[in-house]
Backbone as XML, in Angstrom:
<?xml version="1.0"?>
<chain id="A" units="angstrom">
  <residue number="1" name="MET">
    <atom name="N" x="50.242" y="38.941" z="42.858"/>
    <atom name="CA" x="49.500" y="38.702" z="41.682"/>
    <atom name="C" x="48.641" y="37.469" z="41.856"/>
  </residue>
  <residue number="2" name="THR">
    <atom name="N" x="47.410" y="37.625" z="41.495"/>
    <atom name="CA" x="46.498" y="36.495" z="41.652"/>
    <atom name="C" x="46.444" y="35.708" z="40.360"/>
  </residue>
  <residue number="3" name="THR">
    <atom name="N" x="46.368" y="34.456" z="40.518"/>
    <atom name="CA" x="46.272" y="33.603" z="39.326"/>
    <atom name="C" x="44.809" y="33.433" z="38.949"/>
  </residue>
  <residue number="4" name="LYS">
    <atom name="N" x="44.590" y="33.400" z="37.690"/>
    <atom name="CA" x="43.234" y="33.224" z="37.181"/>
    <atom name="C" x="42.892" y="31.746" z="37.219"/>
  </residue>
  <residue number="5" name="HIS">
    <atom name="N" x="41.737" y="31.452" z="37.750"/>
    <atom name="CA" x="41.304" y="30.049" z="37.763"/>
    <atom name="C" x="40.830" y="29.667" z="36.371"/>
  </residue>
  <residue number="6" name="ARG">
    <atom name="N" x="41.470" y="28.685" z="35.831"/>
    <atom name="CA" x="41.118" y="28.235" z="34.496"/>
    <atom name="C" x="40.309" y="26.959" z="34.575"/>
  </residue>
  <residue number="7" name="LEU">
    <atom name="N" x="39.450" y="26.803" z="33.631"/>
    <atom name="CA" x="38.648" y="25.582" z="33.536"/>
    <atom name="C" x="39.337" y="24.587" z="32.627"/>
  </residue>
  <residue number="8" name="ILE">
    <atom name="N" x="39.014" y="23.347" z="32.799"/>
    <atom name="CA" x="39.628" y="22.323" z="31.955"/>
    <atom name="C" x="39.205" y="22.484" z="30.501"/>
  </residue>
  <residue number="9" name="THR">
    <atom name="N" x="38.011" y="23.023" z="30.284"/>
    <atom name="CA" x="37.533" y="23.206" z="28.915"/>
    <atom name="C" x="38.253" y="24.324" z="28.192"/>
  </residue>
  <residue number="10" name="ASP">
    <atom name="N" x="38.973" y="25.168" z="28.926"/>
    <atom name="CA" x="39.727" y="26.248" z="28.290"/>
    <atom name="C" x="40.936" y="25.718" z="27.524"/>
  </residue>
  <residue number="11" name="SER">
    <atom name="N" x="41.420" y="24.555" z="27.869"/>
    <atom name="CA" x="42.620" y="24.040" z="27.225"/>
    <atom name="C" x="42.325" y="23.144" z="26.020"/>
  </residue>
  <residue number="12" name="PHE">
    <atom name="N" x="41.052" y="22.826" z="25.788"/>
    <atom name="CA" x="40.702" y="21.981" z="24.649"/>
    <atom name="C" x="39.815" y="22.765" z="23.679"/>
  </residue>
  <residue number="13" name="LYS">
    <atom name="N" x="40.075" y="22.570" z="22.396"/>
    <atom name="CA" x="39.298" y="23.236" z="21.361"/>
    <atom name="C" x="37.954" y="22.513" z="21.214"/>
  </residue>
  <residue number="14" name="VAL">
    <atom name="N" x="36.884" y="23.274" z="21.090"/>
    <atom name="CA" x="35.547" y="22.696" z="20.928"/>
    <atom name="C" x="35.352" y="22.351" z="19.463"/>
  </residue>
  <residue number="15" name="VAL">
    <atom name="N" x="35.073" y="21.081" z="19.208"/>
    <atom name="CA" x="34.834" y="20.605" z="17.856"/>
    <atom name="C" x="33.496" y="19.871" z="17.847"/>
  </residue>
  <residue number="16" name="LYS">
    <atom name="N" x="32.591" y="20.317" z="16.971"/>
    <atom name="CA" x="31.305" y="19.639" z="16.853"/>
    <atom name="C" x="31.414" y="18.618" z="15.740"/>
  </residue>
  <residue number="17" name="LYS">
    <atom name="N" x="31.028" y="17.409" z="16.066"/>
    <atom name="CA" x="31.095" y="16.336" z="15.088"/>
    <atom name="C" x="29.787" y="16.262" z="14.306"/>
  </residue>
  <residue number="18" name="ALA">
    <atom name="N" x="29.916" y="15.866" z="13.075"/>
    <atom name="CA" x="28.727" y="15.665" z="12.252"/>
    <atom name="C" x="28.049" y="14.372" z="12.686"/>
  </residue>
  <residue number="19" name="ARG">
    <atom name="N" x="26.761" y="14.375" z="12.620"/>
    <atom name="CA" x="26.016" y="13.176" z="13.007"/>
    <atom name="C" x="26.231" y="12.071" z="11.995"/>
  </residue>
  <residue number="20" name="ARG">
    <atom name="N" x="26.428" y="10.896" z="12.522"/>
    <atom name="CA" x="26.544" y="9.731" z="11.645"/>
    <atom name="C" x="25.229" y="8.971" z="11.681"/>
  </residue>
  <residue number="21" name="GLY">
    <atom name="N" x="24.667" y="8.742" z="10.519"/>
    <atom name="CA" x="23.436" y="7.952" z="10.443"/>
    <atom name="C" x="22.287" y="8.597" z="11.194"/>
  </residue>
  <residue number="22" name="GLY">
    <atom name="N" x="22.309" y="9.892" z="11.249"/>
    <atom name="CA" x="21.244" y="10.590" z="11.948"/>
    <atom name="C" x="19.912" y="10.421" z="11.234"/>
  </residue>
  <residue number="23" name="ARG">
    <atom name="N" x="18.879" y="10.668" z="11.969"/>
    <atom name="CA" x="17.554" y="10.541" z="11.371"/>
    <atom name="C" x="17.316" y="11.666" z="10.388"/>
  </residue>
  <residue number="24" name="GLU">
    <atom name="N" x="16.836" y="11.299" z="9.235"/>
    <atom name="CA" x="16.472" y="12.297" z="8.244"/>
    <atom name="C" x="14.978" y="12.553" z="8.370"/>
  </residue>
  <residue number="25" name="LYS">
    <atom name="N" x="14.611" y="13.782" z="8.222"/>
    <atom name="CA" x="13.198" y="14.115" z="8.295"/>
    <atom name="C" x="12.503" y="13.601" z="7.045"/>
  </residue>
  <residue number="26" name="PRO">
    <atom name="N" x="11.363" y="12.927" z="7.225"/>
    <atom name="CA" x="10.648" y="12.455" z="6.039"/>
    <atom name="C" x="10.090" y="13.644" z="5.260"/>
  </residue>
  <residue number="27" name="THR">
    <atom name="N" x="10.218" y="13.558" z="3.964"/>
    <atom name="CA" x="9.721" y="14.650" z="3.139"/>
    <atom name="C" x="8.220" y="14.449" z="2.914"/>
  </residue>
  <residue number="28" name="PRO">
    <atom name="N" x="7.438" y="15.481" z="3.083"/>
    <atom name="CA" x="5.994" y="15.350" z="2.854"/>
    <atom name="C" x="5.724" y="15.179" z="1.367"/>
  </residue>
  <residue number="29" name="PRO">
    <atom name="N" x="4.611" y="14.546" z="1.018"/>
    <atom name="CA" x="4.295" y="14.389" z="-0.405"/>
    <atom name="C" x="4.081" y="15.758" z="-1.038"/>
  </residue>
  <residue number="30" name="PRO">
    <atom name="N" x="4.412" y="15.862" z="-2.288"/>
    <atom name="CA" x="4.273" y="17.166" z="-2.934"/>
    <atom name="C" x="2.809" y="17.614" z="-2.935"/>
  </residue>
  <residue number="31" name="PRO">
    <atom name="N" x="2.568" y="18.873" z="-2.660"/>
    <atom name="CA" x="1.187" y="19.349" z="-2.594"/>
    <atom name="C" x="0.481" y="19.332" z="-3.935"/>
  </residue>
  <residue number="32" name="GLN">
    <atom name="N" x="1.229" y="19.225" z="-5.002"/>
    <atom name="CA" x="0.618" y="19.215" z="-6.327"/>
    <atom name="C" x="-0.241" y="17.980" z="-6.507"/>
  </residue>
  <residue number="33" name="LYS">
    <atom name="N" x="0.207" y="16.820" z="-6.019"/>
    <atom name="CA" x="-0.578" y="15.595" z="-6.168"/>
    <atom name="C" x="-1.874" y="15.695" z="-5.381"/>
  </residue>
  <residue number="34" name="GLU">
    <atom name="N" x="-1.807" y="16.276" z="-4.191"/>
    <atom name="CA" x="-3.010" y="16.442" z="-3.390"/>
    <atom name="C" x="-3.986" y="17.379" z="-4.092"/>
  </residue>
  <residue number="35" name="ALA">
    <atom name="N" x="-3.457" y="18.420" z="-4.697"/>
    <atom name="CA" x="-4.316" y="19.369" z="-5.408"/>
    <atom name="C" x="-4.970" y="18.704" z="-6.606"/>
  </residue>
  <residue number="36" name="GLU">
    <atom name="N" x="-4.228" y="17.847" z="-7.300"/>
    <atom name="CA" x="-4.788" y="17.145" z="-8.454"/>
    <atom name="C" x="-5.911" y="16.211" z="-8.027"/>
  </residue>
  <residue number="37" name="THR">
    <atom name="N" x="-5.723" y="15.490" z="-6.924"/>
    <atom name="CA" x="-6.766" y="14.576" z="-6.477"/>
    <atom name="C" x="-7.995" y="15.352" z="-6.005"/>
  </residue>
  <residue number="38" name="GLU">
    <atom name="N" x="-7.785" y="16.510" z="-5.404"/>
    <atom name="CA" x="-8.921" y="17.333" z="-4.983"/>
    <atom name="C" x="-9.690" y="17.843" z="-6.194"/>
  </residue>
  <residue number="39" name="LEU">
    <atom name="N" x="-8.976" y="18.207" z="-7.257"/>
    <atom name="CA" x="-9.652" y="18.669" z="-8.470"/>
    <atom name="C" x="-10.466" y="17.551" z="-9.105"/>
  </residue>
  <residue number="40" name="VAL">
    <atom name="N" x="-9.904" y="16.354" z="-9.125"/>
    <atom name="CA" x="-10.623" y="15.207" z="-9.683"/>
    <atom name="C" x="-11.865" y="14.918" z="-8.855"/>
  </residue>
  <residue number="41" name="LYS">
    <atom name="N" x="-11.723" y="14.960" z="-7.546"/>
    <atom name="CA" x="-12.859" y="14.709" z="-6.658"/>
    <atom name="C" x="-13.953" y="15.746" z="-6.868"/>
  </residue>
  <residue number="42" name="GLU">
    <atom name="N" x="-13.569" y="17.014" z="-6.963"/>
    <atom name="CA" x="-14.556" y="18.072" z="-7.189"/>
    <atom name="C" x="-15.260" y="17.900" z="-8.533"/>
  </residue>
  <residue number="43" name="GLU">
    <atom name="N" x="-14.500" y="17.498" z="-9.544"/>
    <atom name="CA" x="-15.093" y="17.290" z="-10.865"/>
    <atom name="C" x="-16.096" y="16.135" z="-10.828"/>
  </residue>
  <residue number="44" name="GLN">
    <atom name="N" x="-15.752" y="15.063" z="-10.134"/>
    <atom name="CA" x="-16.666" y="13.928" z="-10.024"/>
    <atom name="C" x="-17.936" y="14.307" z="-9.276"/>
  </residue>
  <residue number="45" name="LEU">
    <atom name="N" x="-17.791" y="15.037" z="-8.176"/>
    <atom name="CA" x="-18.964" y="15.463" z="-7.418"/>
    <atom name="C" x="-19.830" y="16.428" z="-8.229"/>
  </residue>
  <residue number="46" name="HIS">
    <atom name="N" x="-19.193" y="17.243" z="-9.057"/>
    <atom name="CA" x="-19.948" y="18.152" z="-9.916"/>
    <atom name="C" x="-20.795" y="17.361" z="-10.921"/>
  </residue>
  <residue number="47" name="ARG">
    <atom name="N" x="-20.214" y="16.318" z="-11.519"/>
    <atom name="CA" x="-20.976" y="15.478" z="-12.453"/>
    <atom name="C" x="-22.160" y="14.808" z="-11.761"/>
  </residue>
  <residue number="48" name="LEU">
    <atom name="N" x="-21.937" y="14.347" z="-10.524"/>
    <atom name="CA" x="-23.021" y="13.703" z="-9.787"/>
    <atom name="C" x="-24.123" y="14.705" z="-9.438"/>
  </residue>
  <residue number="49" name="ARG">
    <atom name="N" x="-23.755" y="15.930" z="-9.097"/>
    <atom name="CA" x="-24.769" y="16.959" z="-8.821"/>
    <atom name="C" x="-25.580" y="17.282" z="-10.081"/>
  </residue>
  <residue number="50" name="GLU">
    <atom name="N" x="-24.901" y="17.320" z="-11.233"/>
    <atom name="CA" x="-25.615" y="17.547" z="-12.485"/>
    <atom name="C" x="-26.612" y="16.420" z="-12.743"/>
  </residue>
  <residue number="51" name="PHE">
    <atom name="N" x="-26.208" y="15.192" z="-12.436"/>
    <atom name="CA" x="-27.117" y="14.049" z="-12.582"/>
    <atom name="C" x="-28.311" y="14.210" z="-11.650"/>
  </residue>
  <residue number="52" name="ASP">
    <atom name="N" x="-28.084" y="14.676" z="-10.438"/>
    <atom name="CA" x="-29.181" y="14.884" z="-9.489"/>
    <atom name="C" x="-30.171" y="15.937" z="-9.986"/>
  </residue>
  <residue number="53" name="LEU">
    <atom name="N" x="-29.660" y="16.963" z="-10.621"/>
    <atom name="CA" x="-30.509" y="18.075" z="-11.050"/>
    <atom name="C" x="-31.178" y="17.844" z="-12.403"/>
  </residue>
  <residue number="54" name="ASP">
    <atom name="N" x="-30.812" y="16.776" z="-13.091"/>
    <atom name="CA" x="-31.389" y="16.484" z="-14.400"/>
    <atom name="C" x="-32.673" y="15.673" z="-14.211"/>
  </residue>
  <residue number="55" name="TRP">
    <atom name="N" x="-33.807" y="16.297" z="-14.491"/>
    <atom name="CA" x="-35.101" y="15.641" z="-14.249"/>
    <atom name="C" x="-35.486" y="14.655" z="-15.342"/>
  </residue>
  <residue number="56" name="ARG">
    <atom name="N" x="-34.669" y="14.538" z="-16.391"/>
    <atom name="CA" x="-34.976" y="13.552" z="-17.439"/>
    <atom name="C" x="-34.907" y="12.127" z="-16.914"/>
  </residue>
  <residue number="57" name="PHE">
    <atom name="N" x="-34.199" y="11.925" z="-15.794"/>
    <atom name="CA" x="-34.014" y="10.580" z="-15.264"/>
    <atom name="C" x="-34.937" y="10.284" z="-14.080"/>
  </residue>
  <residue number="58" name="GLY">
    <atom name="N" x="-35.929" y="11.116" z="-13.879"/>
    <atom name="CA" x="-36.915" y="10.882" z="-12.832"/>
    <atom name="C" x="-36.540" y="11.538" z="-11.516"/>
  </residue>
  <residue number="59" name="PRO">
    <atom name="N" x="-37.484" y="11.488" z="-10.561"/>
    <atom name="CA" x="-37.215" y="12.112" z="-9.255"/>
    <atom name="C" x="-36.112" y="11.379" z="-8.493"/>
  </residue>
  <residue number="60" name="CYS">
    <atom name="N" x="-35.448" y="12.109" z="-7.594"/>
    <atom name="CA" x="-34.313" y="11.503" z="-6.893"/>
    <atom name="C" x="-34.470" y="11.540" z="-5.380"/>
  </residue>
  <residue number="61" name="THR">
    <atom name="N" x="-35.622" y="11.901" z="-4.881"/>
    <atom name="CA" x="-35.801" y="11.945" z="-3.431"/>
    <atom name="C" x="-36.147" y="10.559" z="-2.903"/>
  </residue>
  <residue number="62" name="GLY">
    <atom name="N" x="-35.507" y="10.197" z="-1.804"/>
    <atom name="CA" x="-35.811" y="8.937" z="-1.146"/>
    <atom name="C" x="-35.044" y="7.733" z="-1.654"/>
  </residue>
  <residue number="63" name="ILE">
    <atom name="N" x="-34.202" y="7.890" z="-2.673"/>
    <atom name="CA" x="-33.407" y="6.768" z="-3.192"/>
    <atom name="C" x="-31.972" y="7.216" z="-3.391"/>
  </residue>
  <residue number="64" name="THR">
    <atom name="N" x="-31.088" y="6.238" z="-3.545"/>
    <atom name="CA" x="-29.687" y="6.566" z="-3.792"/>
    <atom name="C" x="-29.488" y="6.880" z="-5.269"/>
  </residue>
  <residue number="65" name="ARG">
    <atom name="N" x="-28.321" y="7.405" z="-5.576"/>
    <atom name="CA" x="-28.019" y="7.727" z="-6.973"/>
    <atom name="C" x="-27.973" y="6.477" z="-7.842"/>
  </residue>
  <residue number="66" name="LEU">
    <atom name="N" x="-27.422" y="5.412" z="-7.300"/>
    <atom name="CA" x="-27.336" y="4.177" z="-8.086"/>
    <atom name="C" x="-28.726" y="3.600" z="-8.343"/>
  </residue>
  <residue number="67" name="GLN">
    <atom name="N" x="-29.612" y="3.658" z="-7.357"/>
    <atom name="CA" x="-30.986" y="3.188" z="-7.560"/>
    <atom name="C" x="-31.691" y="4.038" z="-8.614"/>
  </residue>
  <residue number="68" name="ARG">
    <atom name="N" x="-31.447" y="5.331" z="-8.589"/>
    <atom name="CA" x="-32.055" y="6.218" z="-9.584"/>
    <atom name="C" x="-31.512" y="5.908" z="-10.972"/>
  </residue>
  <residue number="69" name="TRP">
    <atom name="N" x="-30.198" y="5.671" z="-11.053"/>
    <atom name="CA" x="-29.607" y="5.340" z="-12.344"/>
    <atom name="C" x="-30.214" y="4.044" z="-12.886"/>
  </residue>
  <residue number="70" name="GLU">
    <atom name="N" x="-30.327" y="3.014" z="-12.036"/>
    <atom name="CA" x="-30.878" y="1.724" z="-12.469"/>
    <atom name="C" x="-32.346" y="1.858" z="-12.873"/>
  </residue>
  <residue number="71" name="ARG">
    <atom name="N" x="-33.121" y="2.667" z="-12.144"/>
    <atom name="CA" x="-34.523" y="2.878" z="-12.493"/>
    <atom name="C" x="-34.634" y="3.579" z="-13.848"/>
  </residue>
  <residue number="72" name="ALA">
    <atom name="N" x="-33.770" y="4.580" z="-14.086"/>
    <atom name="CA" x="-33.789" y="5.275" z="-15.373"/>
    <atom name="C" x="-33.411" y="4.326" z="-16.506"/>
  </residue>
  <residue number="73" name="LYS">
    <atom name="N" x="-32.455" y="3.456" z="-16.266"/>
    <atom name="CA" x="-32.049" y="2.475" z="-17.282"/>
    <atom name="C" x="-33.191" y="1.499" z="-17.566"/>
  </residue>
  <residue number="74" name="LEU">
    <atom name="N" x="-33.885" y="1.077" z="-16.506"/>
    <atom name="CA" x="-35.014" y="0.146" z="-16.641"/>
    <atom name="C" x="-36.130" y="0.753" z="-17.489"/>
  </residue>
  <residue number="75" name="HIS">
    <atom name="N" x="-36.351" y="2.042" z="-17.352"/>
    <atom name="CA" x="-37.418" y="2.721" z="-18.112"/>
    <atom name="C" x="-36.939" y="3.249" z="-19.455"/>
  </residue>
  <residue number="76" name="GLY">
    <atom name="N" x="-35.707" y="2.950" z="-19.844"/>
    <atom name="CA" x="-35.196" y="3.331" z="-21.157"/>
    <atom name="C" x="-34.873" y="4.810" z="-21.294"/>
  </residue>
  <residue number="77" name="LEU">
    <atom name="N" x="-34.465" y="5.459" z="-20.224"/>
    <atom name="CA" x="-34.167" y="6.888" z="-20.260"/>
    <atom name="C" x="-32.710" y="7.188" z="-20.594"/>
  </residue>
  <residue number="78" name="ASN">
    <atom name="N" x="-31.908" y="6.170" z="-20.795"/>
    <atom name="CA" x="-30.503" y="6.290" z="-21.195"/>
    <atom name="C" x="-29.681" y="7.201" z="-20.284"/>
  </residue>
  <residue number="79" name="PRO">
    <atom name="N" x="-29.514" y="6.831" z="-19.027"/>
    <atom name="CA" x="-28.649" y="7.626" z="-18.144"/>
    <atom name="C" x="-27.187" y="7.434" z="-18.533"/>
  </residue>
  <residue number="80" name="PRO">
    <atom name="N" x="-26.325" y="8.389" z="-18.225"/>
    <atom name="CA" x="-24.909" y="8.286" z="-18.611"/>
    <atom name="C" x="-24.210" y="7.111" z="-17.916"/>
  </residue>
  <residue number="81" name="GLU">
    <atom name="N" x="-23.475" y="6.334" z="-18.705"/>
    <atom name="CA" x="-22.739" y="5.181" z="-18.160"/>
    <atom name="C" x="-21.630" y="5.635" z="-17.213"/>
  </residue>
  <residue number="82" name="GLU">
    <atom name="N" x="-21.064" y="6.811" z="-17.464"/>
    <atom name="CA" x="-19.971" y="7.287" z="-16.609"/>
    <atom name="C" x="-20.440" y="7.498" z="-15.167"/>
  </residue>
  <residue number="83" name="ILE">
    <atom name="N" x="-21.703" y="7.850" z="-14.990"/>
    <atom name="CA" x="-22.239" y="8.037" z="-13.639"/>
    <atom name="C" x="-22.294" y="6.693" z="-12.917"/>
  </residue>
  <residue number="84" name="ARG">
    <atom name="N" x="-22.757" y="5.671" z="-13.613"/>
    <atom name="CA" x="-22.815" y="4.336" z="-13.009"/>
    <atom name="C" x="-21.413" y="3.837" z="-12.668"/>
  </residue>
  <residue number="85" name="ASP">
    <atom name="N" x="-20.471" y="4.007" z="-13.589"/>
    <atom name="CA" x="-19.094" y="3.573" z="-13.336"/>
    <atom name="C" x="-18.492" y="4.318" z="-12.143"/>
  </residue>
  <residue number="86" name="LEU">
    <atom name="N" x="-18.759" y="5.603" z="-12.066"/>
    <atom name="CA" x="-18.253" y="6.407" z="-10.958"/>
    <atom name="C" x="-18.848" y="5.954" z="-9.632"/>
  </residue>
  <residue number="87" name="LEU">
    <atom name="N" x="-20.152" y="5.687" z="-9.626"/>
    <atom name="CA" x="-20.807" y="5.239" z="-8.390"/>
    <atom name="C" x="-20.305" y="3.872" z="-7.950"/>
  </residue>
  <residue number="88" name="LEU">
    <atom name="N" x="-20.124" y="2.967" z="-8.894"/>
    <atom name="CA" x="-19.626" y="1.631" z="-8.536"/>
    <atom name="C" x="-18.175" y="1.682" z="-8.083"/>
  </residue>
  <residue number="89" name="GLN">
    <atom name="N" x="-17.380" y="2.533" z="-8.702"/>
    <atom name="CA" x="-15.973" y="2.668" z="-8.313"/>
    <atom name="C" x="-15.869" y="3.239" z="-6.907"/>
  </residue>
  <residue number="90" name="LYS">
    <atom name="N" x="-16.600" y="4.268" z="-6.607"/>
    <atom name="CA" x="-16.532" y="4.898" z="-5.289"/>
    <atom name="C" x="-17.206" y="4.045" z="-4.228"/>
  </residue>
  <residue number="91" name="HIS">
    <atom name="N" x="-18.121" y="3.179" z="-4.641"/>
    <atom name="CA" x="-18.779" y="2.282" z="-3.688"/>
    <atom name="C" x="-17.783" y="1.266" z="-3.128"/>
  </residue>
  <residue number="92" name="THR">
    <atom name="N" x="-16.790" y="0.882" z="-3.937"/>
    <atom name="CA" x="-15.810" y="-0.113" z="-3.500"/>
    <atom name="C" x="-14.563" y="0.528" z="-2.892"/>
  </residue>
  <residue number="93" name="ASP">
    <atom name="N" x="-14.340" y="1.835" z="-3.111"/>
    <atom name="CA" x="-13.173" y="2.513" z="-2.520"/>
    <atom name="C" x="-13.334" y="2.632" z="-1.021"/>
  </residue>
  <residue number="94" name="LEU">
    <atom name="N" x="-12.271" y="2.298" z="-0.296"/>
    <atom name="CA" x="-12.315" y="2.404" z="1.157"/>
    <atom name="C" x="-11.819" y="3.750" z="1.653"/>
  </residue>
  <residue number="95" name="ASP">
    <atom name="N" x="-11.064" y="4.467" z="0.809"/>
    <atom name="CA" x="-10.459" y="5.718" z="1.266"/>
    <atom name="C" x="-11.342" y="6.942" z="1.043"/>
  </residue>
  <residue number="96" name="CYS">
    <atom name="N" x="-12.493" y="6.778" z="0.437"/>
    <atom name="CA" x="-13.365" y="7.933" z="0.231"/>
    <atom name="C" x="-14.597" y="7.823" z="1.118"/>
  </residue>
  <residue number="97" name="LYS">
    <atom name="N" x="-15.293" y="8.916" z="1.246"/>
    <atom name="CA" x="-16.526" y="8.919" z="2.024"/>
    <atom name="C" x="-17.654" y="8.483" z="1.096"/>
  </residue>
  <residue number="98" name="PRO">
    <atom name="N" x="-18.154" y="7.274" z="1.241"/>
    <atom name="CA" x="-19.150" y="6.774" z="0.288"/>
    <atom name="C" x="-20.452" y="7.560" z="0.318"/>
  </residue>
  <residue number="99" name="ARG">
    <atom name="N" x="-20.743" y="8.178" z="1.440"/>
    <atom name="CA" x="-21.991" y="8.919" z="1.559"/>
    <atom name="C" x="-22.034" y="10.102" z="0.601"/>
  </residue>
  <residue number="100" name="LEU">
    <atom name="N" x="-20.877" y="10.702" z="0.338"/>
    <atom name="CA" x="-20.820" y="11.810" z="-0.609"/>
    <atom name="C" x="-21.247" y="11.380" z="-2.004"/>
  </residue>
  <residue number="101" name="TYR">
    <atom name="N" x="-20.965" y="10.143" z="-2.335"/>
    <atom name="CA" x="-21.201" y="9.671" z="-3.692"/>
    <atom name="C" x="-22.532" y="8.941" z="-3.836"/>
  </residue>
  <residue number="102" name="THR">
    <atom name="N" x="-22.971" y="8.233" z="-2.806"/>
    <atom name="CA" x="-24.188" y="7.437" z="-2.960"/>
    <atom name="C" x="-25.454" y="8.250" z="-2.763"/>
  </residue>
  <residue number="103" name="ASN">
    <atom name="N" x="-25.455" y="9.153" z="-1.794"/>
    <atom name="CA" x="-26.658" y="9.936" z="-1.515"/>
    <atom name="C" x="-26.803" y="11.079" z="-2.496"/>
  </residue>
  <residue number="104" name="THR">
    <atom name="N" x="-28.049" y="11.413" z="-2.790"/>
    <atom name="CA" x="-28.307" y="12.487" z="-3.733"/>
    <atom name="C" x="-28.149" y="13.846" z="-3.068"/>
  </residue>
  <residue number="105" name="LEU">
    <atom name="N" x="-28.238" y="14.843" z="-3.879"/>
    <atom name="CA" x="-28.124" y="16.215" z="-3.412"/>
    <atom name="C" x="-29.214" y="16.547" z="-2.410"/>
  </residue>
  <residue number="106" name="TRP">
    <atom name="N" x="-30.377" y="15.917" z="-2.560"/>
    <atom name="CA" x="-31.538" y="16.233" z="-1.734"/>
    <atom name="C" x="-31.708" y="15.308" z="-0.555"/>
  </residue>
  <residue number="107" name="SER">
    <atom name="N" x="-30.775" y="14.421" z="-0.298"/>
    <atom name="CA" x="-30.948" y="13.421" z="0.765"/>
    <atom name="C" x="-30.934" y="14.015" z="2.166"/>
  </residue>
  <residue number="108" name="GLU">
    <atom name="N" x="-30.367" y="15.188" z="2.353"/>
    <atom name="CA" x="-30.300" y="15.816" z="3.660"/>
    <atom name="C" x="-31.618" y="16.468" z="4.062"/>
  </residue>
  <residue number="109" name="TYR">
    <atom name="N" x="-32.502" y="16.667" z="3.108"/>
    <atom name="CA" x="-33.761" y="17.348" z="3.399"/>
    <atom name="C" x="-34.841" y="16.330" z="3.737"/>
  </residue>
  <residue number="110" name="PRO">
    <atom name="N" x="-35.685" y="16.605" z="4.725"/>
    <atom name="CA" x="-36.759" y="15.670" z="5.065"/>
    <atom name="C" x="-37.820" y="15.660" z="3.968"/>
  </residue>
  <residue number="111" name="LEU">
    <atom name="N" x="-38.484" y="14.536" z="3.821"/>
    <atom name="CA" x="-39.527" y="14.420" z="2.791"/>
    <atom name="C" x="-40.799" y="15.062" z="3.215"/>
  </residue>
</chain>
């Protein structure tokens, strides 16, 4: 009769230990907040596009939105204050693309 060769691991029970102080995966920010900020951004850009398309405040080619707003104010055309506040707020924000907010809708087209 031949004896079966046994391994040392056959005589010990395998027990997996739970990790102590293991690294926890960081939870990503909820997508709802990102969606809300995107909606706010789209709404702001929509207001700025409406300002660009409103000819009551004069032509907008060749100047920035803030320059157009100031020129309209100088000539007594009563431009919306919310547009000026939005432009000044986004001008100082470092996390947004200022070009989206400062340049007019027509700035990409050659004169």
